[in-house]
C-alpha positions as CSV (number, residue, x, y, z in Angstrom):
1,M,21.1,150.2,42.5
2,L,19.1,149.4,45.4
3,G,22.2,147.7,47.3
4,T,24.4,151.0,46.6
5,L,21.3,153.2,47.7
6,V,21.6,150.9,50.7
7,R,24.9,151.5,51.0
8,L,25.2,155.2,50.7
9,Y,22.3,156.0,53.3
10,R,24.2,153.5,56.3
11,G,27.0,155.7,55.5
12,I,25.9,158.8,55.8
13,Q,24.0,157.5,59.5
14,E,27.0,156.3,60.1
15,L,28.8,159.5,59.4
16,R,26.1,161.9,61.3
17,N,26.2,159.4,64.6
18,Q,29.8,160.1,64.7
19,V,29.7,163.8,64.7
20,I,26.9,164.0,67.0
21,E,29.4,161.8,69.2
22,D,31.9,164.7,68.5
23,W,29.7,167.6,69.1
24,I,28.5,165.7,72.7
25,A,32.3,165.6,73.3
26,N,32.6,169.0,72.2
27,S,30.0,170.7,74.7
28,R,27.3,170.1,72.4
29,D,28.6,174.0,71.3
30,W,28.5,173.3,67.4
31,T,30.4,177.2,67.2
32,M,33.4,175.6,68.6
33,P,36.4,175.4,66.6
34,G,37.6,172.1,67.5
35,F,34.5,170.5,66.5
36,R,33.7,172.2,63.4
37,A,37.4,171.1,62.5
38,I,36.6,167.4,63.4
39,A,33.3,167.5,61.5
40,V,35.5,168.6,58.2
41,H,37.4,166.0,58.9
42,R,35.0,163.1,59.1
43,L,33.4,164.6,55.9
44,G,36.5,164.3,54.4
45,T,37.1,160.6,55.6
46,W,33.8,159.3,54.5
47,L,34.1,161.2,51.1
48,A,37.3,159.8,50.7
49,N,35.8,156.2,51.1
50,R,33.7,156.7,48.8
51,R,33.1,155.3,45.1
52,S,34.7,158.0,42.3
53,G,32.1,160.1,40.6
54,V,31.3,163.2,39.8
55,V,29.2,164.0,43.0
56,K,32.3,162.6,45.1
57,S,34.6,164.9,42.8
58,G,32.4,168.1,43.7
59,L,31.9,167.4,47.5
60,L,35.9,166.5,48.0
61,A,36.2,170.2,46.4
62,V,34.0,171.7,49.5
63,Y,35.8,169.1,51.4
64,R,39.0,170.9,50.4
65,A,37.8,174.2,50.7
66,L,36.7,173.6,54.4
67,Y,40.3,171.9,55.1
68,R,41.9,175.3,53.9
69,Y,39.4,177.4,56.2
70,V,39.7,175.6,59.5
71,R,43.1,175.3,58.7
72,N,44.3,178.8,58.5
73,H,41.5,180.1,60.3
74,Y,41.7,178.6,63.4
75,G,44.6,176.9,63.2
76,I,43.8,173.1,63.5
77,E,45.7,170.9,60.7
78,I,44.2,167.8,60.6
79,P,45.0,165.9,57.2
80,L,42.6,163.6,55.6
81,T,45.3,160.7,56.1
82,V,45.2,160.8,60.1
83,T,43.3,158.0,61.8
84,I,40.5,159.7,64.3
85,G,38.5,157.7,67.0
86,R,35.5,159.0,68.7
87,R,34.3,161.1,70.6
88,L,37.7,163.5,70.4
89,W,37.8,166.6,72.3
90,L,39.7,169.4,70.6
91,V,40.4,172.2,73.5
92,H,40.5,175.8,72.3
93,Q,41.9,176.8,68.9
94,H,45.2,177.8,67.4
95,G,48.3,175.8,67.1
96,I,47.0,172.3,66.8
97,V,48.6,170.0,64.0
98,F,48.6,166.2,63.5
99,H,50.9,164.4,61.3
100,W,49.9,163.2,58.7
101,K,49.8,159.3,59.7
102,S,48.8,159.9,63.4
103,E,46.1,157.5,65.3
104,I,44.1,159.2,67.6
105,G,42.5,156.5,70.4
106,D,38.8,157.1,71.3
107,D,38.2,159.4,73.9
108,C,40.9,162.0,73.5
109,L,41.2,165.1,74.6
110,I,44.2,167.9,72.9
111,R,44.6,171.4,74.1
112,H,45.7,174.2,72.0
113,G,49.3,174.2,71.2
114,A,49.6,170.0,70.5
115,T,51.8,169.1,68.2
116,I,51.3,165.4,67.2
117,G,54.3,164.5,65.5
118,A,57.2,166.6,65.1
119,G,60.0,165.5,63.4
120,Y,63.3,164.7,64.4
121,G,64.7,163.6,61.0
122,G,65.4,160.3,59.7
123,K,62.7,157.9,58.2
124,K,60.9,157.3,61.2
125,T,59.5,161.0,60.7
126,L,58.2,161.2,57.3
127,H,56.5,157.3,57.7
128,K,55.0,156.7,61.0
129,G,53.3,158.6,63.2
130,P,52.3,159.0,66.7
131,K,49.6,156.7,68.2
132,L,47.8,157.8,71.0
133,G,45.5,155.4,72.9
134,Q,42.1,155.1,74.3
135,R,41.1,158.5,76.6
136,V,44.7,160.0,76.7
137,E,44.7,163.7,77.4
138,V,47.3,166.5,75.4
139,G,48.1,169.5,78.0
140,P,48.6,172.7,75.7
141,G,52.3,173.4,73.7
142,A,52.9,169.7,74.2
143,V,54.9,168.2,71.3
144,I,55.0,164.4,71.0
145,F,57.6,163.1,68.2
146,A,56.7,160.8,65.7
147,G,56.3,156.7,65.5
148,V,55.6,157.0,69.8
149,K,53.1,155.2,71.2
150,I,51.2,156.6,73.9
151,G,48.8,154.0,76.3
152,D,45.3,154.2,77.3
153,D,44.8,156.8,79.6
154,A,48.1,158.5,79.6
155,V,47.8,162.4,80.3
156,I,50.7,164.5,78.5
157,G,51.7,167.7,80.5
158,P,51.9,171.7,79.5
159,N,54.8,171.8,76.9
160,A,56.1,168.5,77.3
161,V,58.3,166.9,75.0
162,V,57.2,163.3,74.2
163,M,60.5,161.3,72.4
164,S,59.6,157.4,73.9
165,D,56.5,155.3,74.3
166,V,54.6,156.3,77.1
167,P,52.8,153.0,79.0
168,A,49.1,153.1,79.8
169,G,47.9,155.4,82.4
170,A,51.6,157.0,83.4
171,R,51.5,160.8,83.9
172,V,54.4,163.1,81.9
173,F,55.3,166.2,82.7
174,A,57.9,169.2,81.6
175,E,60.5,169.7,84.4
176,A,59.4,172.3,86.7
177,P,60.5,176.1,86.7
178,R,63.0,177.5,88.8
179,V,63.6,180.4,90.6
180,I,66.6,181.8,90.1
181,H,67.8,184.4,92.9
182,L,69.5,187.6,92.0
183,P,72.5,188.9,94.5
184,T,71.4,192.1,95.8
185,A,73.6,194.2,93.9
186,H,72.5,193.2,91.0
187,Q,68.8,193.7,91.9
188,A,69.3,197.1,93.1
189,A,71.2,197.5,89.6
190,I,67.3,196.4,88.2
191,K,65.6,198.9,90.2
192,K,67.4,201.9,88.7
């Protein structure tokens, strides 16, 4: 009995320490939707790793309600099966979706509109999520397809679509937009 209480206490302390690290990484602002989403995920992961019981069942019901609130209100979807490292920073809310088998390293930064683990068909989509290394930065609107590995310190730029592995320290950006000059007759017709 005493051993169980000690394990529970240590588990709660570890959960508390992780949440505090995430809070510091998210500008020490508990009202940030990204911080709230990560805190709910940490709670769910911690509960899932506990032994079954009435208290666990009740707390998992609370977690499920919080998960749905975060997903529907903030637009951040982090399934319970996602592995998240320490000090994740979700910048801005809405449109952040994680594949159910994604793995995120320590000190990563993910901006709004990012999809970590979009599918493109086949078995690779269902059972392999992307793996982000340490200190990876993902820009707004970026899409990282299932099964790819992003190396440490890599930067995925805005609206980039990543379909293959990215080495450590690499920078991936979408093609720059082009300016197309219209013929003068066409411009005159537009002005009318």
